[in-house]
DRENLUMMI-153614 format. One record per residue (C-alpha): residue in one letter; chain; y, z, x. Coordinates in pm, whole numbers, plus 50000, padded with zeros to 5 digits. Each point is the difference from the previous one (the first is absolute). Layout:
% residues N
{type=A, mol=A, y=Y, z=Z, x=X}
...
END
This chain:
% residues 327
{type=X, mol=A, y=50709, z=47921, x=50376}
{type=X, mol=A, y=49966, z=50043, x=50327}
{type=X, mol=A, y=50224, z=50261, x=50149}
{type=X, mol=A, y=50223, z=49936, x=50373}
{type=X, mol=A, y=49695, z=50078, x=50175}
{type=X, mol=A, y=49711, z=49780, x=49809}
{type=X, mol=A, y=49906, z=50292, x=49778}
{type=X, mol=A, y=49834, z=49911, x=49689}
{type=X, mol=A, y=50179, z=50203, x=49736}
{type=X, mol=A, y=49756, z=50029, x=49672}
{type=X, mol=A, y=50043, z=50402, x=49946}
{type=X, mol=A, y=50231, z=50173, x=49779}
{type=X, mol=A, y=49977, z=50387, x=49971}
{type=X, mol=A, y=50224, z=50049, x=49679}
{type=X, mol=A, y=50086, z=50387, x=49921}
{type=X, mol=A, y=50007, z=50012, x=49636}
{type=X, mol=A, y=50138, z=50387, x=50013}
{type=X, mol=A, y=50138, z=50263, x=50258}
{type=X, mol=A, y=49908, z=50304, x=49812}
{type=X, mol=A, y=49608, z=50177, x=50068}
{type=X, mol=A, y=49820, z=50291, x=49900}
{type=X, mol=A, y=49971, z=50114, x=50311}
{type=X, mol=A, y=50218, z=50079, x=50330}
{type=X, mol=A, y=49764, z=49926, x=50293}
{type=X, mol=A, y=50143, z=50180, x=50286}
{type=X, mol=A, y=50023, z=49677, x=50178}
{type=X, mol=A, y=50215, z=49805, x=49752}
{type=X, mol=A, y=50242, z=50240, x=49829}
{type=X, mol=A, y=50172, z=50304, x=50002}
{type=X, mol=A, y=49806, z=50289, x=49745}
{type=X, mol=A, y=50297, z=50009, x=49762}
{type=X, mol=A, y=49951, z=49560, x=49950}
{type=X, mol=A, y=50265, z=49780, x=50049}
{type=X, mol=A, y=50325, z=49892, x=49829}
{type=X, mol=A, y=49795, z=49778, x=49778}
{type=X, mol=A, y=50134, z=49631, x=49872}
{type=X, mol=A, y=50130, z=49974, x=49663}
{type=X, mol=A, y=49787, z=49843, x=49750}
{type=X, mol=A, y=50266, z=49724, x=49997}
{type=X, mol=A, y=49951, z=49906, x=50365}
{type=X, mol=A, y=49645, z=49918, x=49999}
{type=X, mol=A, y=49870, z=49659, x=49924}
{type=X, mol=A, y=49883, z=49934, x=49662}
{type=X, mol=A, y=49662, z=49807, x=49923}
{type=X, mol=A, y=50210, z=49732, x=49900}
{type=X, mol=A, y=50184, z=50017, x=50292}
{type=X, mol=A, y=49716, z=49999, x=50242}
{type=X, mol=A, y=49774, z=49745, x=49794}
{type=X, mol=A, y=50322, z=49742, x=50075}
{type=X, mol=A, y=49975, z=50117, x=50391}
{type=X, mol=A, y=49641, z=49935, x=50008}
{type=X, mol=A, y=50015, z=49690, x=49828}
{type=X, mol=A, y=50275, z=49859, x=50219}
{type=X, mol=A, y=49785, z=50169, x=50363}
{type=X, mol=A, y=49693, z=49855, x=49881}
{type=X, mol=A, y=50100, z=49679, x=50011}
{type=X, mol=A, y=50138, z=50036, x=50363}
{type=X, mol=A, y=49656, z=50107, x=50107}
{type=X, mol=A, y=49935, z=50343, x=49910}
{type=X, mol=A, y=49662, z=50068, x=49889}
{type=X, mol=A, y=49930, z=50326, x=50032}
{type=X, mol=A, y=50208, z=50314, x=49888}
{type=X, mol=A, y=49898, z=50407, x=50043}
{type=X, mol=A, y=50200, z=50200, x=49719}
{type=X, mol=A, y=50128, z=50332, x=50194}
{type=X, mol=A, y=50223, z=50268, x=49939}
{type=X, mol=A, y=50063, z=50303, x=50007}
{type=X, mol=A, y=49701, z=50022, x=49775}
{type=X, mol=A, y=49971, z=49698, x=49794}
{type=X, mol=A, y=49782, z=50161, x=49707}
{type=X, mol=A, y=50286, z=50236, x=49925}
{type=X, mol=A, y=50242, z=49692, x=49875}
{type=X, mol=A, y=49986, z=49979, x=49626}
{type=X, mol=A, y=49763, z=49674, x=49903}
{type=X, mol=A, y=49844, z=49950, x=50350}
{type=X, mol=A, y=49661, z=49837, x=49840}
{type=X, mol=A, y=50214, z=49750, x=49797}
{type=X, mol=A, y=50225, z=49890, x=50315}
{type=X, mol=A, y=49660, z=49953, x=50165}
{type=X, mol=A, y=49886, z=49750, x=49707}
{type=X, mol=A, y=50338, z=49833, x=50017}
{type=X, mol=A, y=49982, z=49890, x=50357}
{type=X, mol=A, y=49623, z=49892, x=49941}
{type=X, mol=A, y=50084, z=49803, x=49746}
{type=X, mol=A, y=50270, z=49787, x=50199}
{type=X, mol=A, y=49710, z=49868, x=50199}
{type=X, mol=A, y=50199, z=49977, x=50321}
{type=X, mol=A, y=49836, z=50330, x=50160}
{type=X, mol=A, y=49667, z=49954, x=50185}
{type=X, mol=A, y=49944, z=50346, x=50062}
{type=X, mol=A, y=50146, z=50298, x=49834}
{type=X, mol=A, y=49974, z=50299, x=50133}
{type=X, mol=A, y=50166, z=50398, x=49968}
{type=X, mol=A, y=50020, z=50308, x=50231}
{type=X, mol=A, y=49998, z=50354, x=49852}
{type=X, mol=A, y=49921, z=50336, x=50095}
{type=X, mol=A, y=49720, z=49967, x=49735}
{type=X, mol=A, y=50126, z=50306, x=49792}
{type=X, mol=A, y=50009, z=49802, x=49664}
{type=X, mol=A, y=49782, z=49717, x=50095}
{type=X, mol=A, y=49675, z=50126, x=49814}
{type=X, mol=A, y=50202, z=49973, x=49653}
{type=X, mol=A, y=50133, z=49669, x=50080}
{type=X, mol=A, y=49720, z=49825, x=50227}
{type=X, mol=A, y=49815, z=49823, x=49729}
{type=X, mol=A, y=50311, z=49856, x=49856}
{type=X, mol=A, y=50166, z=49887, x=50317}
{type=X, mol=A, y=49652, z=49795, x=50018}
{type=X, mol=A, y=50010, z=49882, x=49711}
{type=X, mol=A, y=50345, z=49899, x=50062}
{type=X, mol=A, y=49915, z=49802, x=50275}
{type=X, mol=A, y=50083, z=50203, x=50312}
{type=X, mol=A, y=49756, z=49944, x=50263}
{type=X, mol=A, y=49973, z=50314, x=50266}
{type=X, mol=A, y=50171, z=50262, x=50058}
{type=X, mol=A, y=50088, z=50236, x=50282}
{type=X, mol=A, y=49972, z=50343, x=50003}
{type=X, mol=A, y=50228, z=50281, x=50196}
{type=X, mol=A, y=49786, z=50278, x=50156}
{type=X, mol=A, y=50060, z=50243, x=50253}
{type=X, mol=A, y=49768, z=50272, x=49981}
{type=X, mol=A, y=49738, z=50094, x=49787}
{type=X, mol=A, y=50076, z=50364, x=50063}
{type=X, mol=A, y=50136, z=50134, x=49661}
{type=X, mol=A, y=50257, z=50261, x=50147}
{type=X, mol=A, y=50113, z=49713, x=50301}
{type=X, mol=A, y=50056, z=49758, x=49707}
{type=X, mol=A, y=50163, z=50216, x=49756}
{type=X, mol=A, y=50237, z=50095, x=50293}
{type=X, mol=A, y=50040, z=49639, x=50143}
{type=X, mol=A, y=50043, z=49881, x=49637}
{type=X, mol=A, y=50235, z=50297, x=49878}
{type=X, mol=A, y=49768, z=50055, x=49722}
{type=X, mol=A, y=49753, z=49773, x=49944}
{type=X, mol=A, y=49612, z=50037, x=49916}
{type=X, mol=A, y=49771, z=49779, x=50240}
{type=X, mol=A, y=49731, z=50011, x=49704}
{type=X, mol=A, y=50248, z=49751, x=49825}
{type=X, mol=A, y=49994, z=49765, x=50279}
{type=X, mol=A, y=49606, z=50020, x=50047}
{type=X, mol=A, y=49946, z=49922, x=49648}
{type=X, mol=A, y=50282, z=49711, x=50016}
{type=X, mol=A, y=49813, z=49860, x=50300}
{type=X, mol=A, y=49638, z=50014, x=49800}
{type=X, mol=A, y=50150, z=49862, x=49691}
{type=X, mol=A, y=50153, z=49714, x=50204}
{type=X, mol=A, y=49639, z=49907, x=50199}
{type=X, mol=A, y=49826, z=50025, x=49642}
{type=X, mol=A, y=50249, z=49743, x=49820}
{type=X, mol=A, y=50007, z=49758, x=50282}
{type=X, mol=A, y=50327, z=50014, x=50170}
{type=X, mol=A, y=49848, z=49845, x=50311}
{type=X, mol=A, y=50022, z=50120, x=50240}
{type=X, mol=A, y=50154, z=50308, x=50004}
{type=X, mol=A, y=50185, z=50135, x=50291}
{type=X, mol=A, y=50076, z=50339, x=50066}
{type=X, mol=A, y=50271, z=50031, x=50260}
{type=X, mol=A, y=50029, z=50329, x=50243}
{type=X, mol=A, y=50289, z=50065, x=50198}
{type=X, mol=A, y=49950, z=50160, x=50251}
{type=X, mol=A, y=50177, z=50308, x=50018}
{type=X, mol=A, y=49932, z=50378, x=50069}
{type=X, mol=A, y=49813, z=50070, x=49642}
{type=X, mol=A, y=49700, z=49749, x=50084}
{type=X, mol=A, y=49706, z=50194, x=50259}
{type=X, mol=A, y=49652, z=49944, x=50000}
{type=X, mol=A, y=49875, z=50090, x=49679}
{type=X, mol=A, y=50206, z=49739, x=49840}
{type=X, mol=A, y=49867, z=49746, x=50282}
{type=X, mol=A, y=49646, z=50150, x=49884}
{type=X, mol=A, y=50069, z=49910, x=49617}
{type=X, mol=A, y=50170, z=49653, x=50062}
{type=X, mol=A, y=49703, z=49934, x=50236}
{type=X, mol=A, y=49723, z=50074, x=49722}
{type=X, mol=A, y=50230, z=49810, x=49775}
{type=X, mol=A, y=50016, z=49654, x=50183}
{type=X, mol=A, y=49600, z=50044, x=50053}
{type=X, mol=A, y=49904, z=50017, x=49620}
{type=X, mol=A, y=50315, z=49763, x=49849}
{type=X, mol=A, y=50139, z=49676, x=50064}
{type=X, mol=A, y=50348, z=50136, x=50084}
{type=X, mol=A, y=50256, z=50000, x=50290}
{type=X, mol=A, y=50138, z=50305, x=50154}
{type=X, mol=A, y=50321, z=49944, x=50173}
{type=X, mol=A, y=50076, z=50233, x=50272}
{type=X, mol=A, y=50391, z=49913, x=50080}
{type=X, mol=A, y=50223, z=50094, x=50279}
{type=X, mol=A, y=50242, z=50270, x=49945}
{type=X, mol=A, y=50324, z=49841, x=49998}
{type=X, mol=A, y=50297, z=50245, x=50082}
{type=X, mol=A, y=50289, z=50037, x=49723}
{type=X, mol=A, y=50316, z=50222, x=49921}
{type=X, mol=A, y=49836, z=50145, x=49655}
{type=X, mol=A, y=49691, z=50095, x=50164}
{type=X, mol=A, y=49885, z=50364, x=49932}
{type=X, mol=A, y=49640, z=49931, x=50197}
{type=X, mol=A, y=49896, z=49972, x=50356}
{type=X, mol=A, y=49790, z=49683, x=50137}
{type=X, mol=A, y=49601, z=50124, x=50025}
{type=X, mol=A, y=49719, z=49814, x=50150}
{type=X, mol=A, y=50034, z=49676, x=50175}
{type=X, mol=A, y=49811, z=49653, x=49936}
{type=X, mol=A, y=49832, z=50064, x=50307}
{type=X, mol=A, y=49790, z=50337, x=49895}
{type=X, mol=A, y=49964, z=49903, x=49659}
{type=X, mol=A, y=49790, z=49698, x=50143}
{type=X, mol=A, y=49805, z=50212, x=50206}
{type=X, mol=A, y=49964, z=50278, x=49710}
{type=X, mol=A, y=49846, z=49706, x=49691}
{type=X, mol=A, y=49802, z=49854, x=50318}
{type=X, mol=A, y=49828, z=50332, x=50049}
{type=X, mol=A, y=49956, z=50074, x=49606}
{type=X, mol=A, y=49827, z=49634, x=49979}
{type=X, mol=A, y=49798, z=50084, x=50278}
{type=X, mol=A, y=50025, z=49667, x=50103}
{type=X, mol=A, y=50263, z=49743, x=50195}
{type=X, mol=A, y=50311, z=49863, x=49678}
{type=X, mol=A, y=50050, z=49655, x=50058}
{type=X, mol=A, y=50156, z=49697, x=49769}
{type=X, mol=A, y=49848, z=49955, x=49667}
{type=X, mol=A, y=49794, z=49680, x=49980}
{type=X, mol=A, y=50168, z=49921, x=49638}
{type=X, mol=A, y=50356, z=50137, x=50005}
{type=X, mol=A, y=50069, z=50044, x=49612}
{type=X, mol=A, y=50326, z=50223, x=50045}
{type=X, mol=A, y=50252, z=49653, x=50119}
{type=X, mol=A, y=50187, z=49913, x=50320}
{type=X, mol=A, y=50315, z=50249, x=49964}
{type=X, mol=A, y=50107, z=50223, x=50307}
{type=X, mol=A, y=49650, z=50210, x=50008}
{type=X, mol=A, y=49732, z=49947, x=50253}
{type=X, mol=A, y=49708, z=50104, x=49837}
{type=X, mol=A, y=49631, z=50168, x=50161}
{type=X, mol=A, y=49693, z=50129, x=49829}
{type=X, mol=A, y=49651, z=50096, x=50108}
{type=X, mol=A, y=49702, z=49811, x=49866}
{type=X, mol=A, y=49886, z=50235, x=49713}
{type=X, mol=A, y=50360, z=49999, x=49872}
{type=X, mol=A, y=50080, z=49851, x=49654}
{type=X, mol=A, y=50389, z=50015, x=50071}
{type=X, mol=A, y=50246, z=50043, x=50313}
{type=X, mol=A, y=50242, z=50121, x=50171}
{type=X, mol=A, y=50307, z=49868, x=50097}
{type=X, mol=A, y=50276, z=50061, x=50239}
{type=X, mol=A, y=50372, z=49961, x=49982}
{type=X, mol=A, y=50195, z=50067, x=50352}
{type=X, mol=A, y=50327, z=49850, x=49903}
{type=X, mol=A, y=50137, z=50123, x=50323}
{type=X, mol=A, y=49720, z=50043, x=50224}
{type=X, mol=A, y=49888, z=49646, x=49870}
{type=X, mol=A, y=50281, z=49820, x=49838}
{type=X, mol=A, y=49917, z=49724, x=49787}
{type=X, mol=A, y=50352, z=49861, x=49926}
{type=X, mol=A, y=49869, z=49675, x=50154}
{type=X, mol=A, y=49810, z=49912, x=49671}
{type=X, mol=A, y=50181, z=50216, x=49788}
{type=X, mol=A, y=50069, z=49787, x=49641}
{type=X, mol=A, y=50155, z=50201, x=49768}
{type=X, mol=A, y=50333, z=50113, x=49869}
{type=X, mol=A, y=50095, z=50281, x=49782}
{type=X, mol=A, y=50181, z=50020, x=49681}
{type=X, mol=A, y=50158, z=50396, x=49909}
{type=X, mol=A, y=49993, z=50072, x=49648}
{type=X, mol=A, y=50375, z=49932, x=49958}
{type=X, mol=A, y=49919, z=49691, x=50124}
{type=X, mol=A, y=50084, z=49995, x=50348}
{type=X, mol=A, y=49827, z=49718, x=50236}
{type=X, mol=A, y=49877, z=50172, x=50350}
{type=X, mol=A, y=49894, z=49732, x=50244}
{type=X, mol=A, y=49892, z=50324, x=50211}
{type=X, mol=A, y=49842, z=50379, x=49868}
{type=X, mol=A, y=50193, z=50111, x=50331}
{type=X, mol=A, y=50309, z=49819, x=49966}
{type=X, mol=A, y=50315, z=50110, x=49756}
{type=X, mol=A, y=50054, z=49629, x=49976}
{type=X, mol=A, y=49949, z=49947, x=49597}
{type=X, mol=A, y=50165, z=49703, x=49789}
{type=X, mol=A, y=50077, z=50079, x=49652}
{type=X, mol=A, y=49823, z=49783, x=49738}
{type=X, mol=A, y=50067, z=50239, x=49719}
{type=X, mol=A, y=50351, z=49916, x=50013}
{type=X, mol=A, y=49900, z=49605, x=49968}
{type=X, mol=A, y=49773, z=50049, x=49722}
{type=X, mol=A, y=50255, z=50187, x=49796}
{type=X, mol=A, y=50289, z=49787, x=50063}
{type=X, mol=A, y=49751, z=49703, x=49890}
{type=X, mol=A, y=49948, z=49817, x=50276}
{type=X, mol=A, y=49793, z=49689, x=49990}
{type=X, mol=A, y=49702, z=49960, x=50197}
{type=X, mol=A, y=50149, z=49805, x=50261}
{type=X, mol=A, y=50220, z=50278, x=50097}
{type=X, mol=A, y=49696, z=50240, x=49979}
{type=X, mol=A, y=49798, z=49758, x=50248}
{type=X, mol=A, y=50279, z=50015, x=50202}
{type=X, mol=A, y=50028, z=50380, x=50034}
{type=X, mol=A, y=49579, z=50010, x=50066}
{type=X, mol=A, y=50038, z=49738, x=50254}
{type=X, mol=A, y=50303, z=50183, x=50168}
{type=X, mol=A, y=49768, z=50304, x=50010}
{type=X, mol=A, y=49711, z=49813, x=50155}
{type=X, mol=A, y=50187, z=49836, x=50267}
{type=X, mol=A, y=50163, z=50384, x=50048}
{type=X, mol=A, y=49636, z=50142, x=50046}
{type=X, mol=A, y=50040, z=50180, x=50375}
{type=X, mol=A, y=49701, z=49870, x=50257}
{type=X, mol=A, y=49885, z=50393, x=50057}
{type=X, mol=A, y=50099, z=50379, x=49887}
{type=X, mol=A, y=50141, z=50253, x=50303}
{type=X, mol=A, y=49792, z=50291, x=49928}
{type=X, mol=A, y=49889, z=49994, x=50336}
{type=X, mol=A, y=50347, z=49950, x=50167}
{type=X, mol=A, y=50165, z=50307, x=49865}
{type=X, mol=A, y=49948, z=50332, x=49785}
{type=X, mol=A, y=50228, z=49935, x=49777}
{type=X, mol=A, y=49867, z=49654, x=49918}
{type=X, mol=A, y=49849, z=50071, x=49675}
{type=X, mol=A, y=50288, z=50227, x=49843}
{type=X, mol=A, y=50120, z=49700, x=49753}
{type=X, mol=A, y=50222, z=50085, x=49722}
{type=X, mol=A, y=49730, z=50021, x=49731}
{type=X, mol=A, y=49683, z=50215, x=49988}
{type=X, mol=A, y=49659, z=49830, x=49961}
{type=X, mol=A, y=50030, z=50117, x=49612}
{type=X, mol=A, y=50318, z=49794, x=49957}
{type=X, mol=A, y=49893, z=49709, x=50186}
{type=X, mol=A, y=49620, z=49916, x=49851}
{type=X, mol=A, y=49859, z=50032, x=50370}
END
């Protein structure tokens, strides 16, 4: 499927729950959100029907998101069922990592290919404050387990908030030197729910990592980390690489190939637009496959050329929070 700007749409970010066991300061208020009723969330059967249809329309890459996907009951079985469709080439997971150690091996066996883990600081106190009570040791154990069981490549997402300091960068530099992981630094995006300020710039991060590596950072000779929005660099002695994702200062909308499906079945052509198409209503009214395909193609045609984060201070104030969208 090509959208109106000739971008090939192959990638679906699929939220399986709006709930999370963390309350990250850039994502939701400390008291949590008004959670969806369980009956509002797409069932396994509804998800499988949608993926069967969209897989035949060219969707070959699915990332399971939340909230925190691992708090959804029966999540491992859902992974297994999706893999059994034999339509999805690349099945991955975005997680906060806190529950990953106990599930990583069975997720690998169920057919999950790889995992992205959010980790913004390794300082226990700052981490606890940022997440409203999380234990960074759980995430570090989750990373170690994911590497061990072969959920490859492991990608670690670091939002550049004020919680990140040079001690964190030193930890990530050692990790990239010793392990085949990608540590991806993500430019801070303003949100009305944010309770933390922006931190270091991409330039300062790159300069500091170059000093730690005692050598020039350059694009990897062989890049195993995919061709998404990240720009990857590494030193000659690194087993892994650093990724830099800059949705504002280095906008990559011109090559965006993804749509998002919320846990309650709304298909969003763009993360930073409130436009949504209700697929849950279609599923629950026994819509035909042709009708579902029509709604999907409408969403693809509706995909805007770009977000407008750089144009307005309020541009990122979408009605839903990231935990509700599956950002």
